[in-house]
C-alpha positions as CSV (number, residue, x, y, z in Angstrom):
1,M,-1.0,-50.0,-35.0
2,S,1.1,-47.4,-36.9
3,R,-1.8,-45.0,-36.9
4,K,-2.1,-45.3,-33.1
5,K,1.7,-44.8,-32.7
6,A,1.4,-41.7,-34.8
7,K,-1.4,-40.4,-32.6
8,D,0.5,-41.2,-29.4
9,S,3.6,-39.5,-30.7
10,R,1.9,-36.1,-30.9
11,P,3.1,-33.5,-28.4
12,V,1.1,-33.3,-25.2
13,E,0.7,-29.6,-25.7
14,E,-1.2,-30.3,-28.9
15,E,-3.5,-33.0,-27.2
16,A,-4.3,-30.5,-24.4
17,G,-5.0,-27.7,-26.8
18,L,-2.1,-25.5,-25.5
19,P,0.1,-23.4,-27.6
20,P,3.5,-25.0,-28.7
21,R,6.5,-24.4,-26.4
22,F,9.1,-21.9,-27.5
23,P,12.5,-23.6,-27.8
24,A,14.8,-22.9,-25.0
25,W,18.1,-22.3,-26.8
26,P,17.2,-18.8,-28.2
27,L,16.4,-17.7,-24.7
28,H,19.7,-18.9,-23.4
29,W,21.7,-17.0,-26.1
30,A,19.5,-13.9,-25.7
31,A,20.2,-13.9,-21.9
32,L,23.9,-14.3,-22.5
33,A,24.0,-11.6,-25.1
34,W,22.1,-9.3,-22.8
35,S,24.5,-9.9,-19.9
36,V,27.5,-9.3,-22.2
37,W,25.8,-6.1,-23.4
38,V,25.2,-4.8,-19.9
39,G,28.7,-5.6,-18.8
40,A,30.1,-3.8,-21.9
41,K,28.0,-0.8,-21.1
42,F,29.2,-0.7,-17.4
43,I,32.8,-1.0,-18.5
44,G,32.4,1.6,-21.3
45,R,31.1,4.1,-18.6
46,G,33.9,3.4,-16.2
47,V,31.7,1.7,-13.7
48,K,33.6,-1.1,-11.8
49,L,32.6,-3.3,-9.0
50,H,35.6,-3.0,-6.7
51,P,36.1,-5.7,-4.0
52,W,35.5,-3.0,-1.3
53,M,32.0,-2.5,-2.7
54,W,31.1,-6.1,-2.0
55,A,32.6,-5.9,1.5
56,E,30.5,-2.7,2.1
57,F,27.4,-4.5,0.8
58,I,28.0,-7.5,3.2
59,R,28.5,-5.0,6.1
60,L,25.2,-3.2,5.2
61,V,23.3,-6.5,5.1
62,G,24.7,-7.4,8.5
63,E,23.4,-4.1,9.9
64,A,19.8,-4.7,8.4
65,A,18.7,-6.8,11.4
66,P,17.8,-3.8,13.6
67,V,16.0,-2.2,10.6
68,L,14.0,-5.4,10.2
69,R,13.3,-5.7,13.9
70,S,11.9,-2.2,14.0
71,A,9.7,-2.9,10.9
72,V,8.1,-6.1,12.3
73,P,4.9,-4.3,13.5
74,D,4.3,-2.8,10.1
75,L,5.2,-6.1,8.4
76,G,2.5,-7.8,10.5
77,R,0.0,-5.1,9.5
78,L,0.9,-5.7,6.0
79,L,-0.1,-9.4,6.3
80,L,-3.3,-8.4,8.1
81,F,-3.9,-5.9,5.2
82,W,-3.6,-8.7,2.5
83,A,-5.6,-11.2,4.6
84,G,-8.6,-8.8,4.8
85,V,-8.2,-7.6,1.2
86,S,-7.9,-11.1,-0.3
87,A,-10.8,-12.4,1.7
88,V,-13.1,-9.6,0.5
89,G,-11.9,-10.3,-3.1
90,R,-12.4,-14.1,-2.6
91,L,-16.1,-13.6,-1.6
92,I,-16.7,-11.2,-4.6
93,L,-15.0,-13.8,-6.8
94,R,-17.3,-16.5,-5.8
95,R,-20.3,-14.5,-6.9
96,L,-18.7,-13.2,-10.1
97,A,-16.8,-16.3,-11.4
98,P,-16.7,-19.2,-9.0
99,E,-14.6,-21.3,-11.4
100,A,-11.9,-18.7,-11.2
101,A,-11.2,-19.2,-7.4
102,A,-8.9,-22.3,-7.8
103,G,-5.2,-22.3,-7.9
104,G,-2.6,-19.4,-8.0
105,D,-4.7,-17.6,-10.5
106,G,-7.5,-17.4,-7.9
107,L,-5.3,-15.6,-5.5
108,V,-4.3,-13.0,-8.2
109,Y,-8.1,-12.4,-8.9
110,A,-9.0,-12.3,-5.3
111,G,-6.2,-9.8,-4.5
112,G,-7.2,-7.6,-7.4
113,L,-10.9,-7.6,-6.6
114,G,-10.1,-7.0,-3.0
115,V,-7.8,-4.0,-3.8
116,W,-10.6,-2.6,-5.9
117,A,-13.3,-3.2,-3.3
118,V,-11.4,-1.8,-0.3
119,S,-10.2,1.2,-2.3
120,T,-13.8,1.9,-3.4
121,G,-15.1,1.5,0.1
122,M,-12.5,4.0,1.4
123,L,-13.6,6.4,-1.3
124,G,-17.2,6.0,-0.2
125,L,-16.3,6.5,3.4
126,G,-14.3,9.6,2.6
127,L,-17.1,11.2,0.6
128,A,-19.5,10.5,3.4
129,G,-17.2,12.2,5.9
130,F,-16.2,9.0,7.9
131,W,-12.5,9.2,7.6
132,N,-12.0,9.1,11.3
133,T,-8.6,7.7,12.4
134,E,-10.0,5.6,15.2
135,L,-12.8,4.2,13.1
136,L,-10.5,3.2,10.3
137,R,-8.0,1.7,12.7
138,W,-10.6,-0.5,14.4
139,G,-12.0,-1.4,11.0
140,F,-8.6,-2.3,9.7
141,Y,-7.8,-4.7,12.6
142,A,-11.2,-6.2,12.7
143,G,-11.2,-6.8,8.9
144,G,-7.6,-8.2,9.1
145,A,-8.5,-10.6,11.9
146,A,-11.7,-11.7,10.0
147,G,-9.5,-12.2,6.9
148,V,-7.1,-14.5,8.9
149,G,-10.0,-16.4,10.2
150,F,-11.5,-16.7,6.7
151,W,-8.3,-18.1,5.2
152,V,-7.8,-20.6,8.1
153,Y,-11.4,-21.8,7.6
154,E,-10.8,-22.1,3.9
155,K,-7.6,-24.1,4.4
156,R,-9.4,-26.5,6.7
157,K,-12.2,-27.3,4.5
158,A,-10.1,-27.4,1.3
159,T,-9.9,-30.8,-0.2
160,E,-7.3,-32.4,-2.6
161,Q,-8.3,-31.5,-6.2
162,Q,-7.1,-33.2,-9.3
163,I,-4.5,-31.2,-11.2
164,S,-5.8,-30.1,-14.6
165,T,-4.1,-31.3,-17.8
166,E,-2.3,-28.1,-18.5
167,Q,-1.0,-28.0,-14.9
168,K,0.3,-31.6,-15.3
169,I,2.2,-30.6,-18.4
170,T,4.0,-27.7,-16.6
171,T,4.6,-29.6,-13.4
172,E,5.3,-33.1,-14.5
173,R,7.5,-32.4,-17.5
174,E,9.8,-29.9,-16.0
175,K,12.0,-30.5,-13.0
176,W,13.8,-27.9,-11.0
177,T,17.2,-27.2,-12.4
178,A,20.3,-25.3,-11.2
179,E,19.3,-22.4,-13.6
180,H,15.9,-22.2,-12.0
181,M,17.4,-22.1,-8.5
182,I,19.9,-19.4,-9.5
183,A,17.2,-17.3,-11.1
184,C,14.9,-17.6,-8.1
185,A,17.8,-16.7,-5.7
186,I,18.4,-13.6,-7.9
187,L,14.7,-12.7,-7.6
188,C,14.6,-13.3,-3.8
189,S,17.7,-11.1,-3.4
190,T,16.0,-8.3,-5.4
191,V,12.9,-8.6,-3.4
192,I,14.7,-8.4,0.0
193,L,16.9,-5.5,-1.1
194,G,13.6,-3.8,-2.3
195,L,12.1,-4.4,1.1
196,F,15.1,-2.7,2.8
197,A,14.6,0.3,0.5
198,A,10.9,0.4,1.1
199,L,11.6,0.7,4.9
200,T,13.6,3.9,4.5
201,P,12.0,7.4,4.9
202,E,10.0,8.6,1.9
203,I,11.7,11.1,-0.3
204,F,9.9,10.6,-3.6
205,Y,8.4,13.9,-4.9
206,D,5.1,12.5,-6.0
207,S,4.6,10.7,-2.7
208,L,5.4,13.9,-0.7
209,V,3.2,16.1,-2.8
210,Y,0.0,14.0,-3.4
211,H,0.3,10.2,-3.0
212,L,0.6,10.5,0.8
213,A,0.0,14.3,1.3
214,L,-3.6,14.2,-0.1
215,P,-4.7,11.1,2.0
216,K,-3.1,12.7,5.1
217,L,-5.0,15.8,4.4
218,Y,-8.2,14.0,4.0
219,L,-7.6,12.3,7.4
220,L,-7.1,15.7,9.1
221,R,-10.3,17.0,7.5
222,G,-12.3,13.8,8.3
223,G,-13.2,13.0,4.7
224,V,-12.5,13.5,1.0
225,E,-13.0,17.2,0.2
226,P,-12.1,19.5,-2.7
227,T,-8.4,20.6,-2.7
228,P,-8.2,23.0,-5.7
229,H,-4.8,24.3,-4.4
230,N,-3.2,20.9,-5.2
231,I,-3.4,20.3,-9.0
232,Y,-2.7,16.6,-8.6
233,S,-6.0,16.1,-6.6
234,G,-7.7,15.7,-10.0
235,V,-6.0,12.4,-10.8
236,P,-7.5,9.0,-10.2
237,M,-6.9,8.0,-6.5
238,G,-7.5,4.4,-6.4
239,I,-4.2,3.4,-4.7
240,Q,-4.1,6.5,-2.6
241,M,-7.3,5.5,-0.9
242,L,-5.4,2.5,0.4
243,Y,-2.7,4.9,1.6
244,G,-5.3,6.8,3.6
245,L,-6.0,3.6,5.5
246,A,-2.3,2.9,6.0
247,L,-1.7,6.4,7.4
248,A,-4.7,6.1,9.8
249,V,-3.3,2.7,11.1
250,S,0.4,3.3,11.2
251,G,2.2,5.8,8.9
252,E,4.1,6.2,5.6
253,T,6.2,3.0,6.2
254,L,3.0,0.8,5.9
255,A,2.0,2.7,2.8
256,C,5.4,2.0,1.2
257,L,5.1,-1.6,2.1
258,I,1.8,-1.9,0.5
259,H,3.1,-0.5,-2.8
260,W,6.2,-2.8,-2.5
261,S,3.8,-5.8,-1.9
262,L,1.7,-4.8,-4.9
263,G,4.9,-5.3,-7.0
264,L,5.1,-8.9,-5.6
265,A,1.5,-9.4,-6.5
266,A,2.2,-8.3,-10.1
267,L,5.2,-10.6,-10.1
268,G,3.0,-13.5,-9.1
269,A,0.5,-12.6,-11.8
270,V,3.2,-12.6,-14.5
271,G,4.4,-16.0,-13.3
272,C,0.8,-17.5,-13.3
273,W,0.2,-16.3,-16.8
274,A,3.5,-17.6,-18.2
275,A,3.3,-20.9,-16.3
276,R,-0.3,-21.6,-17.5
277,Y,0.4,-20.9,-21.2
278,Q,4.0,-22.0,-21.6
279,S,6.3,-23.6,-18.9
280,R,8.0,-23.2,-15.6
281,S,11.2,-22.0,-17.3
282,T,9.2,-19.3,-19.3
283,A,7.5,-18.2,-16.0
284,I,10.8,-17.8,-14.2
285,L,12.2,-15.9,-17.2
286,A,9.1,-13.6,-17.4
287,C,9.4,-12.9,-13.7
288,L,13.1,-12.0,-14.0
289,L,12.4,-9.7,-17.0
290,Y,9.6,-8.0,-15.1
291,Y,11.1,-7.7,-11.6
292,L,14.6,-6.8,-12.6
293,C,13.5,-3.9,-14.7
294,P,15.1,-0.9,-13.0
295,S,11.9,1.1,-13.0
296,V,10.1,-1.7,-11.3
297,I,12.8,-2.0,-8.7
298,Y,12.8,1.8,-8.2
299,A,9.1,2.0,-7.9
300,G,9.0,-0.5,-5.1
301,W,11.0,1.8,-2.9
302,H,8.2,4.5,-2.7
303,A,4.6,4.9,-2.0
304,G,3.6,5.3,-5.7
305,V,0.8,3.8,-7.8
306,D,2.7,2.2,-10.6
307,L,3.0,-1.3,-9.2
308,G,-0.6,-1.3,-8.2
309,A,-1.5,-0.4,-11.7
310,S,0.8,-3.2,-13.1
311,F,-0.8,-5.8,-10.8
312,L,-4.4,-4.8,-11.8
313,V,-3.5,-4.8,-15.6
314,M,-1.8,-8.2,-15.3
315,G,-4.8,-9.6,-13.5
316,A,-7.2,-8.2,-16.1
317,F,-4.9,-9.7,-18.9
318,L,-4.8,-13.1,-17.2
319,A,-8.7,-13.1,-16.8
320,M,-9.0,-12.0,-20.5
321,S,-6.8,-14.9,-21.7
322,R,-9.0,-17.3,-19.7
323,S,-12.1,-15.9,-21.2
324,L,-10.7,-16.6,-24.8
325,E,-9.5,-20.2,-24.1
326,N,-12.9,-21.8,-25.0
327,A,-15.6,-20.1,-27.1
328,A,-18.2,-22.5,-25.6
329,G,-17.1,-22.1,-22.1
330,P,-18.1,-19.6,-19.4
331,G,-16.4,-16.7,-21.1
332,L,-19.0,-14.1,-20.2
333,R,-18.1,-14.4,-16.4
334,W,-14.4,-14.3,-17.2
335,S,-15.0,-11.2,-19.5
336,V,-16.7,-9.4,-16.7
337,L,-13.9,-10.2,-14.3
338,A,-11.4,-8.9,-16.8
339,G,-13.4,-5.8,-17.2
340,V,-13.7,-5.2,-13.5
341,L,-9.9,-5.5,-13.0
342,A,-9.2,-3.3,-16.0
343,G,-11.4,-0.6,-14.7
344,A,-9.7,-0.9,-11.3
345,A,-6.4,-0.4,-13.1
346,M,-7.7,2.6,-14.9
347,G,-8.7,4.1,-11.6
348,T,-5.1,4.2,-10.5
349,K,-3.8,6.8,-13.0
350,Y,-4.7,8.3,-16.4
351,N,-1.8,6.6,-18.2
352,V,-3.6,3.3,-17.8
353,F,-6.7,4.4,-19.8
354,P,-5.2,3.5,-23.2
355,V,-4.2,0.1,-21.8
356,G,-7.7,-0.6,-20.9
357,A,-9.0,0.3,-24.3
358,I,-6.3,-1.8,-25.9
359,L,-7.3,-4.9,-23.7
360,V,-11.0,-4.5,-24.8
361,A,-10.0,-4.2,-28.6
362,V,-7.8,-7.2,-28.4
363,H,-10.4,-9.2,-26.7
364,A,-12.9,-8.3,-29.3
365,A,-10.6,-9.1,-32.3
366,V,-9.3,-12.4,-30.9
367,G,-12.7,-13.4,-29.6
368,R,-14.3,-12.9,-33.0
369,R,-11.6,-15.0,-34.6
370,R,-12.3,-17.8,-32.1
371,G,-16.0,-17.6,-32.4
372,A,-16.7,-16.0,-29.1
373,P,-19.9,-13.8,-28.9
374,L,-19.4,-10.1,-29.2
375,L,-21.4,-9.8,-26.0
376,W,-18.4,-10.9,-24.0
377,S,-16.3,-8.0,-25.3
378,G,-19.2,-5.7,-24.6
379,A,-19.4,-7.0,-21.0
380,M,-15.7,-6.4,-20.5
381,A,-16.0,-2.9,-21.8
382,A,-19.0,-2.1,-19.6
């Protein structure tokens, strides 16, 4: 009887094969220390939040309604974009790794594969000389409508699935607390303010010189052609291909919204990874640390590529982690999925090339320690 009690007293994380939870109190003290440090820095630099600043902020929020009303068409196009892109990614995912399609993780993989597939398709059309504005516009709306229909069909045929053991741990043991709600309110406020900034006219140097300028030039020429007069035309153009579609359909506002939404997709990927391997509290903290980073906030205001790269890298990292969970499981398919997403990330900018190499090296090292075949790492690298 005592042996049975001792067995039952083991942590559920240990029984489920999950890593132990990190204690909460160091995180609380670290957050408090960070807040005090930031406040001290602001005071030391003479920065003060006067009452009139808050009044001005409230006034600006009140004036945001007309801006949002004018942006409704592009917000609708953004939803069509993601409906079509994620539907394409979902179809690829079913062929590549069917077991990866479930849950929030599946949406991350579908979005990443869809971004890669649509970007590659746009490149192919451009090289073939089919960057015709009318053709791309009709293709966008047809693809978006088909994507909406696909997800409606998926929703109707979906059945209730039993929650996995690790999901039970993260959902049943943790209840929503006041701290969770405050953190989510801060995140939502940051997202909304970022949306307002993304709706403003583009002034970012990189966007004006090549992120938007080159796709616009390709549209005027009817295809992707050499542009030796622009030194930046030699960089990877994975995300810029999507901007070519946005410019054909609407304009620079839709391109900025696509980049802003890629930041939200990266935020979801961060939350999915932390929730799967730790807890809801850890996931919320991870989302705060990621999305409240000033460079992330600033990047969402422009039609850049950094948030797209972050999303694809995080998707690759999530798939890589899944491939290493069980050395006897379907790790090969997960490794290929991680490799495709890492390759898509490397196609956004040269800076991501070392990240892809590090992911493959970590996969090989950890995989060998856990008894995974070296073939899995080779598949990811290929």
